[in-house]
N, CA, C and O atoms as a Tripos MOL2 file, in Angstrom:
@<TRIPOS>MOLECULE
protein
  228   227    57     0     0
PROTEIN
NO_CHARGES

@<TRIPOS>ATOM
      1 N          -6.6450  -26.9130  -14.7590 N.3       1 MET1
      2 CA         -6.4910  -25.4630  -13.8150 C.3       1 MET1
      3 C          -5.3560  -26.2320  -13.1960 C.2       1 MET1
      4 O          -5.6950  -27.3180  -12.7260 O.2       1 MET1
      5 N          -4.0780  -25.9110  -13.0910 N.am      2 ASN2
      6 CA         -2.3760  -25.7870  -12.0590 C.3       2 ASN2
      7 C          -3.3450  -24.9870  -11.1810 C.2       2 ASN2
      8 O          -4.1790  -24.1870  -11.6050 O.2       2 ASN2
      9 N          -3.0540  -25.4160   -9.4810 N.am      3 ALA3
     10 CA         -3.3440  -24.1960   -8.7460 C.3       3 ALA3
     11 C          -2.2740  -24.6570   -7.6140 C.2       3 ALA3
     12 O          -2.1140  -25.8090   -7.2100 O.2       3 ALA3
     13 N          -1.4880  -23.3400   -7.1410 N.am      4 PHE4
     14 CA         -0.4590  -23.6340   -6.4070 C.3       4 PHE4
     15 C          -0.4940  -22.4390   -4.8600 C.2       4 PHE4
     16 O          -1.1340  -21.4080   -4.6490 O.2       4 PHE4
     17 N           0.5010  -23.1940   -4.0470 N.am      5 THR5
     18 CA          0.4930  -22.4950   -2.8310 C.3       5 THR5
     19 C           1.7500  -22.0460   -2.6800 C.2       5 THR5
     20 O           2.5920  -22.8570   -3.0660 O.2       5 THR5
     21 N           2.3280  -20.6530   -2.0910 N.am      6 LEU6
     22 CA          3.4690  -19.9160   -1.6050 C.3       6 LEU6
     23 C           3.9320  -20.6680   -0.5610 C.2       6 LEU6
     24 O           3.0660  -21.0090    0.2440 O.2       6 LEU6
     25 N           5.5860  -21.1920   -0.2450 N.am      7 ALA7
     26 CA          6.0180  -21.2050    1.1850 C.3       7 ALA7
     27 C           5.4030  -19.2920    1.7230 C.2       7 ALA7
     28 O           5.7090  -18.3160    1.0380 O.2       7 ALA7
     29 N           4.8640  -19.2260    2.5450 N.am      8 PRO8
     30 CA          5.4280  -18.0260    3.5440 C.3       8 PRO8
     31 C           6.5840  -17.8730    4.1290 C.2       8 PRO8
     32 O           7.4320  -18.7300    4.3760 O.2       8 PRO8
     33 N           6.5920  -16.0920    4.4680 N.am      9 GLN9
     34 CA          7.4900  -15.9250    4.8190 C.3       9 GLN9
     35 C           6.6120  -14.5980    5.7720 C.2       9 GLN9
     36 O           5.8110  -13.8370    5.2290 O.2       9 GLN9
     37 N           6.9270  -14.5460    7.0920 N.am     10 GLY10
     38 CA          6.4150  -13.9480    7.8710 C.3      10 GLY10
     39 C           5.0740  -13.8430    8.5680 C.2      10 GLY10
     40 O           4.7510  -14.6880    9.4030 O.2      10 GLY10
     41 N           4.4960  -13.1010    8.3340 N.am     11 GLU11
     42 CA          2.8310  -13.5210    8.8040 C.3      11 GLU11
     43 C           1.8430  -14.0510    8.2300 C.2      11 GLU11
     44 O           0.8380  -14.2710    8.9050 O.2      11 GLU11
     45 N           1.8710  -14.3900    6.8550 N.am     12 VAL12
     46 CA          1.3290  -14.6800    5.8460 C.3      12 VAL12
     47 C           1.0270  -16.1000    6.2220 C.2      12 VAL12
     48 O           2.0630  -16.7320    6.4260 O.2      12 VAL12
     49 N           0.0670  -16.7070    6.3570 N.am     13 GLU13
     50 CA         -0.1280  -18.2460    6.2670 C.3      13 GLU13
     51 C          -0.1880  -18.5510    5.4930 C.2      13 GLU13
     52 O           0.6390  -19.4290    5.2480 O.2      13 GLU13
     53 N          -1.1570  -18.1850    4.3570 N.am     14 ALA14
     54 CA         -0.1880  -18.6270    2.8540 C.3      14 ALA14
     55 C          -1.3700  -17.5310    1.8120 C.2      14 ALA14
     56 O          -2.1320  -16.5910    2.0340 O.2      14 ALA14
     57 N          -0.8760  -18.4530    0.4730 N.am     15 ILE15
     58 CA         -1.3170  -17.4240   -0.6070 C.3      15 ILE15
     59 C          -1.6710  -17.8680   -2.3260 C.2      15 ILE15
     60 O          -0.8370  -17.9650   -3.2260 O.2      15 ILE15
     61 N          -3.1330  -18.0860   -2.4220 N.am     16 GLU16
     62 CA         -3.1550  -19.0130   -3.1910 C.3      16 GLU16
     63 C          -3.3790  -18.1260   -4.8740 C.2      16 GLU16
     64 O          -4.2300  -17.2870   -5.1730 O.2      16 GLU16
     65 N          -2.7140  -18.4740   -5.3790 N.am     17 VAL17
     66 CA         -2.5760  -18.6210   -7.2150 C.3      17 VAL17
     67 C          -3.2860  -18.8970   -8.2950 C.2      17 VAL17
     68 O          -2.8950  -19.4590   -9.3180 O.2      17 VAL17
     69 N          -4.4420  -18.4490   -8.0200 N.am     18 ALA18
     70 CA         -5.1590  -18.5280   -9.9630 C.3      18 ALA18
     71 C          -5.3110  -18.1220  -10.5010 C.2      18 ALA18
     72 O          -5.9030  -17.0800  -10.2200 O.2      18 ALA18
     73 N          -4.8960  -18.4690  -12.3880 N.am     19 ILE19
     74 CA         -4.8060  -18.4570  -13.3930 C.3      19 ILE19
     75 C          -5.8330  -18.7690  -14.3560 C.2      19 ILE19
     76 O          -5.7000  -19.7940  -15.0250 O.2      19 ILE19
     77 N          -6.7450  -18.0980  -14.5020 N.am     20 VAL20
     78 CA         -8.2940  -18.3960  -15.0340 C.3      20 VAL20
     79 C          -8.0270  -18.1040  -16.4640 C.2      20 VAL20
     80 O          -7.7870  -16.9120  -16.6560 O.2      20 VAL20
     81 N          -7.9970  -18.9310  -17.6300 N.am     21 VAL21
     82 CA         -8.9440  -18.3100  -19.3950 C.3      21 VAL21
     83 C          -9.8830  -19.1450  -19.6790 C.2      21 VAL21
     84 O          -9.8060  -20.3570  -19.8770 O.2      21 VAL21
     85 N         -11.1900  -18.1300  -19.7000 N.am     22 GLU22
     86 CA        -11.9090  -19.1340  -20.1860 C.3      22 GLU22
     87 C         -11.7360  -18.7490  -21.9670 C.2      22 GLU22
     88 O         -10.9770  -17.9880  -22.5660 O.2      22 GLU22
     89 N         -13.0590  -19.8700  -22.5160 N.am     23 ASP23
     90 CA        -13.4950  -19.1310  -23.8110 C.3      23 ASP23
     91 C         -12.0850  -18.3030  -24.7400 C.2      23 ASP23
     92 O         -11.9960  -17.2090  -25.2980 O.2      23 ASP23
     93 N         -11.0770  -19.5130  -24.5390 N.am     24 ALA24
     94 CA        -10.0630  -18.8190  -25.3020 C.3      24 ALA24
     95 C          -9.3480  -19.7960  -26.8810 C.2      24 ALA24
     96 O         -10.2920  -20.5830  -26.9530 O.2      24 ALA24
     97 N          -8.6230  -20.1300  -27.8010 N.am     25 THR25
     98 CA         -7.7400  -21.2100  -28.0350 C.3      25 THR25
     99 C          -6.3140  -20.7780  -28.2510 C.2      25 THR25
    100 O          -6.0770  -19.5760  -28.3700 O.2      25 THR25
    101 N          -5.5220  -21.5080  -28.2990 N.am     26 GLY26
    102 CA         -4.0340  -21.7220  -28.9300 C.3      26 GLY26
    103 C          -3.2150  -21.4940  -27.2290 C.2      26 GLY26
    104 O          -3.8330  -22.0120  -26.2990 O.2      26 GLY26
    105 N          -2.0800  -20.8580  -26.9270 N.am     27 THR27
    106 CA         -2.7360  -21.4020  -25.9340 C.3      27 THR27
    107 C          -1.4440  -20.0060  -25.2570 C.2      27 THR27
    108 O          -0.7180  -19.2540  -25.9070 O.2      27 THR27
    109 N          -1.6780  -20.1930  -23.2460 N.am     28 ALA28
    110 CA         -1.1990  -18.6420  -23.1370 C.3      28 ALA28
    111 C           0.2680  -19.6610  -22.2190 C.2      28 ALA28
    112 O           0.3340  -20.7690  -21.6870 O.2      28 ALA28
    113 N           1.0290  -18.7610  -22.4030 N.am     29 TYR29
    114 CA          2.4960  -18.6100  -20.9300 C.3      29 TYR29
    115 C           2.0090  -17.1290  -20.2280 C.2      29 TYR29
    116 O           1.4420  -16.0890  -20.5630 O.2      29 TYR29
    117 N           2.7060  -17.8440  -18.8580 N.am     30 PHE30
    118 CA          2.5290  -16.5990  -17.8230 C.3      30 PHE30
    119 C           3.7820  -16.8550  -16.8020 C.2      30 PHE30
    120 O           3.9490  -17.6830  -15.9070 O.2      30 PHE30
    121 N           4.6840  -15.6750  -17.3760 N.am     31 THR31
    122 CA          6.1460  -16.0890  -17.3310 C.3      31 THR31
    123 C           6.3520  -15.4360  -16.0250 C.2      31 THR31
    124 O           7.0540  -16.0030  -15.1880 O.2      31 THR31
    125 N           5.6540  -13.9760  -15.7010 N.am     32 ASP32
    126 CA          6.0150  -13.0700  -14.5160 C.3      32 ASP32
    127 C           4.9700  -12.8530  -13.8770 C.2      32 ASP32
    128 O           4.1370  -12.2490  -14.5530 O.2      32 ASP32
    129 N           4.5770  -13.1510  -12.5920 N.am     33 LEU33
    130 CA          3.8960  -12.6050  -12.0630 C.3      33 LEU33
    131 C           4.1100  -11.7380  -10.7230 C.2      33 LEU33
    132 O           4.5990  -12.1710   -9.6790 O.2      33 LEU33
    133 N           3.6630  -10.4710  -10.9470 N.am     34 MET34
    134 CA          3.3960   -9.7120   -9.5000 C.3      34 MET34
    135 C           2.7780  -10.0250   -8.2750 C.2      34 MET34
    136 O           1.6930  -10.5550   -8.5140 O.2      34 MET34
    137 N           3.0020   -9.9280   -7.0150 N.am     35 LEU35
    138 CA          1.8420   -9.7740   -6.5450 C.3      35 LEU35
    139 C           2.6370   -8.8190   -5.2660 C.2      35 LEU35
    140 O           3.7480   -8.7830   -4.7370 O.2      35 LEU35
    141 N           1.1490   -8.0040   -5.1380 N.am     36 GLN36
    142 CA          1.2010   -7.0890   -4.4630 C.3      36 GLN36
    143 C           0.3080   -6.8100   -2.9770 C.2      36 GLN36
    144 O          -0.6030   -7.6020   -2.7370 O.2      36 GLN36
    145 N           0.4580   -6.1850   -2.4320 N.am     37 PRO37
    146 CA         -0.6930   -5.8350   -0.7180 C.3      37 PRO37
    147 C          -1.5900   -5.2170   -0.9960 C.2      37 PRO37
    148 O          -1.5210   -4.2670   -1.7770 O.2      37 PRO37
    149 N          -2.5770   -5.5750   -0.4680 N.am     38 GLY38
    150 CA         -3.5150   -4.6380   -1.0190 C.3      38 GLY38
    151 C          -4.6820   -5.3320   -1.2430 C.2      38 GLY38
    152 O          -4.7090   -6.4870   -0.8190 O.2      38 GLY38
    153 N          -6.1260   -4.6940   -2.0830 N.am     39 GLY39
    154 CA         -6.8580   -5.0940   -2.5700 C.3      39 GLY39
    155 C          -7.1850   -4.2290   -4.3970 C.2      39 GLY39
    156 O          -8.2250   -4.2470   -5.0540 O.2      39 GLY39
    157 N          -5.8800   -3.5900   -4.7190 N.am     40 ILE40
    158 CA         -6.3620   -2.6600   -6.2160 C.3      40 ILE40
    159 C          -4.9020   -2.8680   -5.9580 C.2      40 ILE40
    160 O          -4.2220   -2.7240   -4.9420 O.2      40 ILE40
    161 N          -4.5560   -3.3400   -7.4670 N.am     41 ALA41
    162 CA         -4.0360   -3.6970   -8.5320 C.3      41 ALA41
    163 C          -3.5120   -2.0740   -9.3560 C.2      41 ALA41
    164 O          -4.1580   -1.1150   -9.7780 O.2      41 ALA41
    165 N          -1.9410   -2.4180   -9.2950 N.am     42 THR42
    166 CA         -1.8370   -0.8300   -9.8570 C.3      42 THR42
    167 C          -0.9630   -1.3010  -11.4040 C.2      42 THR42
    168 O          -0.6580   -2.3930  -11.8830 O.2      42 THR42
    169 N          -0.8030   -0.1310  -11.7700 N.am     43 LEU43
    170 CA         -0.1630   -0.6140  -13.2770 C.3      43 LEU43
    171 C           0.6190   -1.1430  -12.9890 C.2      43 LEU43
    172 O           1.0120   -1.3290  -11.8370 O.2      43 LEU43
    173 N           1.2440   -1.6970  -14.4000 N.am     44 TRP44
    174 CA          2.6060   -2.3430  -14.4130 C.3      44 TRP44
    175 C           3.5210   -1.4300  -15.4560 C.2      44 TRP44
    176 O           3.2860   -1.0120  -16.5900 O.2      44 TRP44
    177 N           4.6020   -1.3110  -14.6270 N.am     45 GLN45
    178 CA          6.0560   -0.6700  -14.5060 C.3      45 GLN45
    179 C           6.8510   -1.4350  -15.4900 C.2      45 GLN45
    180 O           6.9190   -2.6620  -15.4160 O.2      45 GLN45
    181 N           7.4560   -0.7550  -16.4120 N.am     46 GLY46
    182 CA          8.9370   -1.2120  -17.1740 C.3      46 GLY46
    183 C          10.0790   -1.3580  -16.0890 C.2      46 GLY46
    184 O           9.9070   -0.4590  -15.2660 O.2      46 GLY46
    185 N          11.3280   -2.2390  -15.7120 N.am     47 HIS47
    186 CA         12.5110   -2.7330  -15.5410 C.3      47 HIS47
    187 C          12.5730   -1.5000  -16.3160 C.2      47 HIS47
    188 O          11.7800   -1.2280  -17.2170 O.2      47 HIS47
    189 N          13.7720   -0.5880  -15.8440 N.am     48 PRO48
    190 CA         14.6130    0.1380  -16.2570 C.3      48 PRO48
    191 C          15.2510    0.1170  -18.0410 C.2      48 PRO48
    192 O          15.2470    0.8880  -19.0010 O.2      48 PRO48
    193 N          15.7820   -1.3510  -17.7020 N.am     49 SER49
    194 CA         16.4140   -2.1080  -18.8080 C.3      49 SER49
    195 C          15.5230   -2.2930  -19.4690 C.2      49 SER49
    196 O          15.9510   -3.3840  -19.8470 O.2      49 SER49
    197 N          14.2600   -2.1690  -20.1780 N.am     50 GLU50
    198 CA         13.4060   -2.7780  -20.9240 C.3      50 GLU50
    199 C          12.7500   -1.3160  -21.4620 C.2      50 GLU50
    200 O          11.8440   -1.4570  -22.2830 O.2      50 GLU50
    201 N          12.9760   -0.4240  -21.2270 N.am     51 ILE51
    202 CA         12.5900    1.2470  -21.3880 C.3      51 ILE51
    203 C          14.0830    1.8140  -22.5470 C.2      51 ILE51
    204 O          15.1680    2.2840  -22.2030 O.2      51 ILE51
    205 N          13.7000    1.6050  -23.5540 N.am     52 PRO52
    206 CA         14.4440    2.5920  -24.2280 C.3      52 PRO52
    207 C          14.1040    3.8990  -24.4420 C.2      52 PRO52
    208 O          13.0360    4.5080  -24.4990 O.2      52 PRO52
    209 N          16.2500    4.4420  -24.6390 N.am     53 TRP53
    210 CA         16.3350    5.5170  -24.1940 C.3      53 TRP53
    211 C          16.9340    6.5640  -25.0400 C.2      53 TRP53
    212 O          17.8040    6.0160  -25.7170 O.2      53 TRP53
    213 N          16.8730    7.6660  -25.2770 N.am     54 SER54
    214 CA         17.1550    8.6060  -26.8360 C.3      54 SER54
    215 C          18.2650    8.2640  -26.9650 C.2      54 SER54
    216 O          18.6190    7.6570  -27.9760 O.2      54 SER54
    217 N          19.2090    8.6030  -25.8460 N.am     55 SER55
    218 CA         21.1050    7.6320  -26.5320 C.3      55 SER55
    219 C          20.5190    6.6990  -27.0450 C.2      55 SER55
    220 O          20.7850    6.8680  -28.2350 O.2      55 SER55
    221 N          19.9330    5.8690  -26.9840 N.am     56 GLU56
    222 CA         20.0510    4.9050  -27.7200 C.3      56 GLU56
    223 C          20.0760    4.5870  -29.8700 C.2      56 GLU56
    224 O          20.5790    3.8650  -30.7310 O.2      56 GLU56
    225 N          18.9980    5.9140  -29.6570 N.am     57 ALA57
    226 CA         18.4100    5.3540  -30.9550 C.3      57 ALA57
    227 C          19.4430    5.6170  -32.2800 C.2      57 ALA57
    228 O          19.1200    5.2280  -33.4020 O.2      57 ALA57
@<TRIPOS>BOND
     1     1     2 1
     2     2     3 1
     3     3     4 2
     4     3     5 am
     5     5     6 1
     6     6     7 1
     7     7     8 2
     8     7     9 am
     9     9    10 1
    10    10    11 1
    11    11    12 2
    12    11    13 am
    13    13    14 1
    14    14    15 1
    15    15    16 2
    16    15    17 am
    17    17    18 1
    18    18    19 1
    19    19    20 2
    20    19    21 am
    21    21    22 1
    22    22    23 1
    23    23    24 2
    24    23    25 am
    25    25    26 1
    26    26    27 1
    27    27    28 2
    28    27    29 am
    29    29    30 1
    30    30    31 1
    31    31    32 2
    32    31    33 am
    33    33    34 1
    34    34    35 1
    35    35    36 2
    36    35    37 am
    37    37    38 1
    38    38    39 1
    39    39    40 2
    40    39    41 am
    41    41    42 1
    42    42    43 1
    43    43    44 2
    44    43    45 am
    45    45    46 1
    46    46    47 1
    47    47    48 2
    48    47    49 am
    49    49    50 1
    50    50    51 1
    51    51    52 2
    52    51    53 am
    53    53    54 1
    54    54    55 1
    55    55    56 2
    56    55    57 am
    57    57    58 1
    58    58    59 1
    59    59    60 2
    60    59    61 am
    61    61    62 1
    62    62    63 1
    63    63    64 2
    64    63    65 am
    65    65    66 1
    66    66    67 1
    67    67    68 2
    68    67    69 am
    69    69    70 1
    70    70    71 1
    71    71    72 2
    72    71    73 am
    73    73    74 1
    74    74    75 1
    75    75    76 2
    76    75    77 am
    77    77    78 1
    78    78    79 1
    79    79    80 2
    80    79    81 am
    81    81    82 1
    82    82    83 1
    83    83    84 2
    84    83    85 am
    85    85    86 1
    86    86    87 1
    87    87    88 2
    88    87    89 am
    89    89    90 1
    90    90    91 1
    91    91    92 2
    92    91    93 am
    93    93    94 1
    94    94    95 1
    95    95    96 2
    96    95    97 am
    97    97    98 1
    98    98    99 1
    99    99   100 2
   100    99   101 am
   101   101   102 1
   102   102   103 1
   103   103   104 2
   104   103   105 am
   105   105   106 1
   106   106   107 1
   107   107   108 2
   108   107   109 am
   109   109   110 1
   110   110   111 1
   111   111   112 2
   112   111   113 am
   113   113   114 1
   114   114   115 1
   115   115   116 2
   116   115   117 am
   117   117   118 1
   118   118   119 1
   119   119   120 2
   120   119   121 am
   121   121   122 1
   122   122   123 1
   123   123   124 2
   124   123   125 am
   125   125   126 1
   126   126   127 1
   127   127   128 2
   128   127   129 am
   129   129   130 1
   130   130   131 1
   131   131   132 2
   132   131   133 am
   133   133   134 1
   134   134   135 1
   135   135   136 2
   136   135   137 am
   137   137   138 1
   138   138   139 1
   139   139   140 2
   140   139   141 am
   141   141   142 1
   142   142   143 1
   143   143   144 2
   144   143   145 am
   145   145   146 1
   146   146   147 1
   147   147   148 2
   148   147   149 am
   149   149   150 1
   150   150   151 1
   151   151   152 2
   152   151   153 am
   153   153   154 1
   154   154   155 1
   155   155   156 2
   156   155   157 am
   157   157   158 1
   158   158   159 1
   159   159   160 2
   160   159   161 am
   161   161   162 1
   162   162   163 1
   163   163   164 2
   164   163   165 am
   165   165   166 1
   166   166   167 1
   167   167   168 2
   168   167   169 am
   169   169   170 1
   170   170   171 1
   171   171   172 2
   172   171   173 am
   173   173   174 1
   174   174   175 1
   175   175   176 2
   176   175   177 am
   177   177   178 1
   178   178   179 1
   179   179   180 2
   180   179   181 am
   181   181   182 1
   182   182   183 1
   183   183   184 2
   184   183   185 am
   185   185   186 1
   186   186   187 1
   187   187   188 2
   188   187   189 am
   189   189   190 1
   190   190   191 1
   191   191   192 2
   192   191   193 am
   193   193   194 1
   194   194   195 1
   195   195   196 2
   196   195   197 am
   197   197   198 1
   198   198   199 1
   199   199   200 2
   200   199   201 am
   201   201   202 1
   202   202   203 1
   203   203   204 2
   204   203   205 am
   205   205   206 1
   206   206   207 1
   207   207   208 2
   208   207   209 am
   209   209   210 1
   210   210   211 1
   211   211   212 2
   212   211   213 am
   213   213   214 1
   214   214   215 1
   215   215   216 2
   216   215   217 am
   217   217   218 1
   218   218   219 1
   219   219   220 2
   220   219   221 am
   221   221   222 1
   222   222   223 1
   223   223   224 2
   224   223   225 am
   225   225   226 1
   226   226   227 1
   227   227   228 2
@<TRIPOS>SUBSTRUCTURE
     1 MET1         2 RESIDUE 1 A MET
     2 ASN2         6 RESIDUE 1 A ASN
     3 ALA3        10 RESIDUE 1 A ALA
     4 PHE4        14 RESIDUE 1 A PHE
     5 THR5        18 RESIDUE 1 A THR
     6 LEU6        22 RESIDUE 1 A LEU
     7 ALA7        26 RESIDUE 1 A ALA
     8 PRO8        30 RESIDUE 1 A PRO
     9 GLN9        34 RESIDUE 1 A GLN
    10 GLY10       38 RESIDUE 1 A GLY
    11 GLU11       42 RESIDUE 1 A GLU
    12 VAL12       46 RESIDUE 1 A VAL
    13 GLU13       50 RESIDUE 1 A GLU
    14 ALA14       54 RESIDUE 1 A ALA
    15 ILE15       58 RESIDUE 1 A ILE
    16 GLU16       62 RESIDUE 1 A GLU
    17 VAL17       66 RESIDUE 1 A VAL
    18 ALA18       70 RESIDUE 1 A ALA
    19 ILE19       74 RESIDUE 1 A ILE
    20 VAL20       78 RESIDUE 1 A VAL
    21 VAL21       82 RESIDUE 1 A VAL
    22 GLU22       86 RESIDUE 1 A GLU
    23 ASP23       90 RESIDUE 1 A ASP
    24 ALA24       94 RESIDUE 1 A ALA
    25 THR25       98 RESIDUE 1 A THR
    26 GLY26      102 RESIDUE 1 A GLY
    27 THR27      106 RESIDUE 1 A THR
    28 ALA28      110 RESIDUE 1 A ALA
    29 TYR29      114 RESIDUE 1 A TYR
    30 PHE30      118 RESIDUE 1 A PHE
    31 THR31      122 RESIDUE 1 A THR
    32 ASP32      126 RESIDUE 1 A ASP
    33 LEU33      130 RESIDUE 1 A LEU
    34 MET34      134 RESIDUE 1 A MET
    35 LEU35      138 RESIDUE 1 A LEU
    36 GLN36      142 RESIDUE 1 A GLN
    37 PRO37      146 RESIDUE 1 A PRO
    38 GLY38      150 RESIDUE 1 A GLY
    39 GLY39      154 RESIDUE 1 A GLY
    40 ILE40      158 RESIDUE 1 A ILE
    41 ALA41      162 RESIDUE 1 A ALA
    42 THR42      166 RESIDUE 1 A THR
    43 LEU43      170 RESIDUE 1 A LEU
    44 TRP44      174 RESIDUE 1 A TRP
    45 GLN45      178 RESIDUE 1 A GLN
    46 GLY46      182 RESIDUE 1 A GLY
    47 HIS47      186 RESIDUE 1 A HIS
    48 PRO48      190 RESIDUE 1 A PRO
    49 SER49      194 RESIDUE 1 A SER
    50 GLU50      198 RESIDUE 1 A GLU
    51 ILE51      202 RESIDUE 1 A ILE
    52 PRO52      206 RESIDUE 1 A PRO
    53 TRP53      210 RESIDUE 1 A TRP
    54 SER54      214 RESIDUE 1 A SER
    55 SER55      218 RESIDUE 1 A SER
    56 GLU56      222 RESIDUE 1 A GLU
    57 ALA57      226 RESIDUE 1 A ALA
């Protein structure tokens, strides 16, 4: 497992990120991680450039 600590900005002393994949075969790629404040994660929202618009049909 690869673990790393981000360089803090402001009042944060440290952030530890751990990605765990168990009982799986193949390769897992993590390209984007979103850090949010608080104890409850919100749903992922796509960037406007990723959303197909009706004018593009």
